[in-house]
N, C-alpha and C positions, 0 to 999 in steps of 0.2 A: 240217495243215501251216500254219505261221505265214505271214503275208503276205509277209515278206521272203524267204522260201524259194521263191518262185515262179520265181526265177532263181538259179543257183548262185553260190557265193562262190569266192573265190581259195583254191586248196588251200594249206595251211600245214603245214610240218614243225615239230614241237615243238622241235626244237633251233634253229630260226630265230627263236624268239621269246623274248627275255630281259626280265625285269622288274627295274628297279633300285628301290631302296628309300630313297634319300636324294638330297638335292640336290647334294651333292659329287660322287657317282657320275655324276649327270646332266651336270654341268658338264664333268667329265673325258671322258665319252663324246662330248659334243657337240664339243668341241675336237679330240678324236682323229679324229672322223668328218670334220670340216672339213679338217684338215690332210692327211688321206689321200685326199680326194676326186679322183677322176680324170675325171669326166664332167659332173656337174651338182650344184648345190645350190640347193634351194628352201627358204627359211625363211618361215613364215607364223605371225605372232603378233599380239597386240593392240598390243604396242610392243616396241621395242628401245630401251632407256633410255640417256641420256647419263650413265653413271656408269662405275665401274671395270669391271664385268662386261660392260656394254654395249660399252664401248670395246674390251675385250679380244676379244670375239666379232667385232666389226666389223673390228678390225685383222687377226684371223686370216683373215677372208675376203678382205680386200685382199692379204694376204701370199700366199695360195694362188693368188689370181688373178694375181698378178705372176709366180709361178713357172710357172703353167699358163694361159697366155692363152686357151686353147680352152675352158676351163671355162665353163659357163653358171651364173651366180650371181645369182639373184633373191631379194630380200627384200621381203615384203609386210607392211605394218602399217596400223593404221587411220589414215585421212587426218587426222581432227581431233585425235586423241590425240597424234600426232606433232608438232603445232604449238602446243602449249600446255605450260606448266610444270606441276609437280605441283599437285594440289588444295591450296589454302591458302598457296602460294607466290607470289612476285611474278611479274607477267606477263613472258613471255620468248618466245624464238623456239622453245622446245621442243627435242625431240630432232632435228628436222630440221636444226638448226645443225650438230650433230655429223655427220650424214650428208653435208651439203654440204662441211664442212670437210675430212673424210676423203677425199671424192672428189676435192677440189682438190689434196690432198696427194699421193694415190697415182695418180690418173687410171687406175684399172683398170677392168676390165668388171663389177665389182660394181654391181649397179642396185637402188636402194631405191625402192619404189613405195608410194603411199598410196591406200587404198580408202575412199571416202566412202559409207558406208551410208545415212545421212540427212543432211538439212541441218544438224542439231544433233547432237552427241554423245549428248545426253541420250536421244534417241529411237531409238538403235540404233548398234551399233559392229561392226567386224570382229572376230568372235570364233572364226574359223576357227583351228584348231591343226594341228600336224604339220610336222615337218621332213623333206625328202627329201634324202638325200646318196647319190648313185649309185643303188643299188637297195635302200638301207636307209631305212625310215620310222622316225624317232624321234618318237614321239607322246606328248605331255604337254600338260596344261592350262596350264603355265607360260609365262609371257613371258620377256624377257631383261632382267634387272637384278641387282643385288647380292644381294637377298634370295632370288629364285628360283634363283640359281646358288650361293648361299652364298659370295659373295665377301667374306669376313669372318666374324664370329662368328654373326650372325643368319641364319636361313633361313626360307623359306616352303615347306612341304611340298606336293608334288603327287604325281601318279602318273607313271611313266616307263616306256614300253613301247619296246623296240628290236626292230623286226620287219624281218627280211631277206626281202623278197618283191619280185621285179622287177615282177610284175603290179600289186600294190598301189601301189608307187612310181610306176609309169607312169601309173596311174589318177589319182593325186594331181596329178602334173605336167600331165597332159592337161587337167584341170579348170581349173587355174590359167592354163595357156596359152590355153585356149579362151574362158574367160569374163572373167578379170580382166586378164591382161597384154596381151590384144589390144583392150581397151577403151580409148576416149578419156576415160572417166571415171576411169581410174586412172593419174594422172600420176607422174612421177619426183618424189621428195622430196629428192634429193641434187644437184639442179641449181638455181641461181638464175637468174632470179627464180621463186619457187614460184607455181604457179597458185592463184588464189583459187577458192573453191567456186563463186562466181557464174559462172565460165566452164565449169564442169563440169556445170551443172544439168540440161541437156537429155539429155546422154550418161548421167548418173548415173541419171535416171529410167528410161531404156531398159534400162541394166544391171540394175537392180533387178527390172524385169519379167522379164528373161531368167532371173535367179537363182531366182525363185519357181517356175520350171518345170524348173530344171537338176537334174542328179544326177551322181555319179561314173560313169565309163564302166566297166561290168562285163562288156563283151562278151567279153573275153579269158578269162573264168572258165569252168571246166568242172565238170561234175557230181561231187560227192564226198559221201560220207556221213560222212566223218571231219572232222578239224580243218580249219576254214576261216575267212576273214576277208573282211568286207565293209566298205565305206566309205558313209557316209550324210551328206547335206546337209540342213540345216534352216534355212529362211527363209520368213517369212510364217505365216499361220495355216491357211489352207484346204488347201494342197498341201505342207505341211511333213512330209517323210518321216522326219526324225529324231524329231519329236514323235510321230508315229505309231508308230515303233518303240519309243520309251520307254514309251508307253502299253500297247503290246502286251506288252512285257516284264513290266509289272506285272500285266497281266490273265492272262497264260498261266503265271504262277508256280504250281508244284505243291506246293513244300515251303517254301523259304525265299527271301526277297528281301532282298539286301544292298545298301544305298544309301550312297554317299559324297557329301557336299554341304557346302560351307563355310557355307551360310546355310539357315535353316529358313524357307522361305517358298514351299511347293508351289503350283503352279497348281491351280485347282479340279478339273480332270479327274483329276489325279494323286491329289489328297487323297481324292476319292471311291473311286478304285481302292484306295488304301491302306486305307481303312476297310473296304472289302468284303472284302479279303484277311484282315483281322484277324477279321472276323465268320465267315469260313469256316474259322477255325482254322489258317490259314497263319502262319508265322513272319516277322516283318518286323524287320530289324536296320538301324538308322540311325546312321551315324557322322557327327557334326557338329563343327565347330570351336567351342570356347568363345568367348564374346564377346570375350574378351582375345586370342584368336588370330585375330581378324578383321583384315583389312588396313586397316579404317578405325578401329580402336580407338585411343583416346587415353587414355593413363594419366591419372587424376585430378590428379597433380601437374604435368602439362604444360598449356600454353595450350590452351584449347578452341576448336573451331570446330564449326559446326553438323553437318557431315558425320560428327563423332564420335558422334552419336546413333544412327546406323544399327546398330551391333552390339546396342544395347540394344533397339531396335525388333524385331530379329530374335528376341532372347530372349523378348520379350513374346508373340510369335506361338508360340514353342515352348512357353511356359509354358501357354498356353490348350490346346494340343494335348495335352500330357502330362495335364493335369487332365481332359480329356474322355476320355482313353483309358486311365485308371487301371486298369480291370479287366483290360486285356490285358497291362499291365506286370506286374500280380500273377500272371497266369496264365503268364507266360514267353513269350508270343507276340509281345510287343513289347519289343525291346531298343534302348535309346537310349544311345549313348556320346558323351561330350564329350571332345574332344582338347585337350590343353594341354601345352605344353612350354616353360616359362620365358616369355621375351618373343618366342618364335617365332610364325609364323602358319600357317594350315591352308588349303590351296586345293585339296582333293582333290574330284574329281567322278567319278561312274561307277556302274554298276549290275552286280551279279552275281545272275543268276537260276538258282537250283537248282544252282549250281557248274558249269553247263554252258554258259551264255551269258554273256559278259563285254562290257560296253560301256564303252570309254574315250572320253571326251568332254570338251570344255569347257563343256557345258551345265550351268548351275547348278541345274536343276530348279526354276526359279522363273519367275514371270510375265514378267520381262524376256526371259530366254532363249527362253521359249515363244512370244513373239510379236514381238520387236523386233530382237534381234541376229542376225547371220549366224553359224550354228553348224555344227559337223560332229562325226562321231563314228566310231570303228571298232568294229565288232562282231565278236568272236571266238566262234565256236561250237565247242564242245569236247565232243561227246557221249560220248567215251571217257575224258574227264578226264585227258588227257595233260598238261595245264598245272597240275594240281591242286597239285603241290608248290610251284611258283612263286607261284601265286595264294595259297596259304595262307601262304607265307612273307611276302608283301606285307601280308597282312591282320594277321599277328601283329606285324609291325613297327609298323603303324599303331596297333593296339590297345594296344601297350606304353605309349603316352603317353595312354591314355584312362581316364576314370572312367565307370562304368555308373551311370546315373540310376535311382533307385527311384520317382521321381515328381516332380510339379511342385515340391514342397517342397525339392528340391535346388537349385533356382535362386533367384536373387535376384528381387524384384519391384520395381515402379516406386518404392516407398517406400524401397528400398535404394540407389537410383541417385544420382549427384552432382546437385546442384541444377540446373545448366545442362541436363543431360538430362531432368530431370523437367519442367522448364519447357517445353522444346521438345515433348516427347511429350504434355504436357498441352494445349498450344496446338493441336497437330495434331488431337487428339481432339475438342476444343471446336468447332472450325470444320469438323469432319467431313472433313478431308482426308487422314486416315490411310489410308483405303481406297485413295485414289488414289496415295499414295506407294507402297503395297505392290505396285502394278502396274509400278513402275519400278525395284524393287530386287530 
């Protein structure tokens, strides 16, 4: 028995779980659920952006609140991310200005909160995912902005699971009510004046201590040998249940491990497990975004900023891995796919173990998620493979825009990179800070 099975999961009916395959479907589903809400709406994401899509979603929340004043409507975003402009743009009030302006206009019971994970955004952010509308959990790694919701031509592809399960929905809301919404460290971001972090420090430290011991309430679960779903929280290193789950999924793989990740930069424990699986003759399939599908990628003909070097740094890490594992690529035990679709971007995360355990998460399978950010995930166990058709349809839709790599030679090297990128990567290597940078990306 795996460690997470010491307690039962919530029983799940196959017809109560739908998997969407594109951003337009996700946007349509989210708006439909919001407009039809009768009891509660809890939205948790890294950010809700001040752009067309962000304003559309926030306006929909205020509209339904005006029609049904009894609705509980809570939006939780990262405290620091909400109060700055986009990277590389001029200093601004950030997305909080939109929240305040809309609250002043509508005066509804929509409440927007900011969760401060660390004193500085660099050292950790709110990376919890999942929207609860009544008894439905809409789970995706996507935040709310134009590209995540494809408001226009460009999109950022993610995974999108629509799970109708009252117990799971209640567990999500219970966690948010118990730990975040009740904390003095989590202030409103839609009411001026906004509280500075200096006024939250004591409460914030206490909240972080509580979160390292917290988990989702599964007390309403009943034993079942069939299809079931569990929620996991991940924060900190020593007691991080989500990290432990991810490692266990790697280590208990019997046939094939399928991984989705936007960036290739595995934490050391996962890299060791990955190599062991290959040595044991198991099949490992990794689907990664091409560097041009990274959300930090800057086209060579555009003005460059230092953050644009990150996609290239990820590619150098992947290059070294492919070079070292060439024999497993040749034997067919290691399959690596690069996703690319024009100028669109790739943001998928998750794990499929033996097509019987499926983890949906915002966890990037990188050192930052492993030790800094607050993460969560939903594990669906499907021993009878009742969701096989939907899972495979998702996989085929993703692979349709992928190229299978035959080895490191299929990637560019530092010598092929634009001069500004070569300069930055060279400087980082010379002063030996590249290994430090990899812990924060």
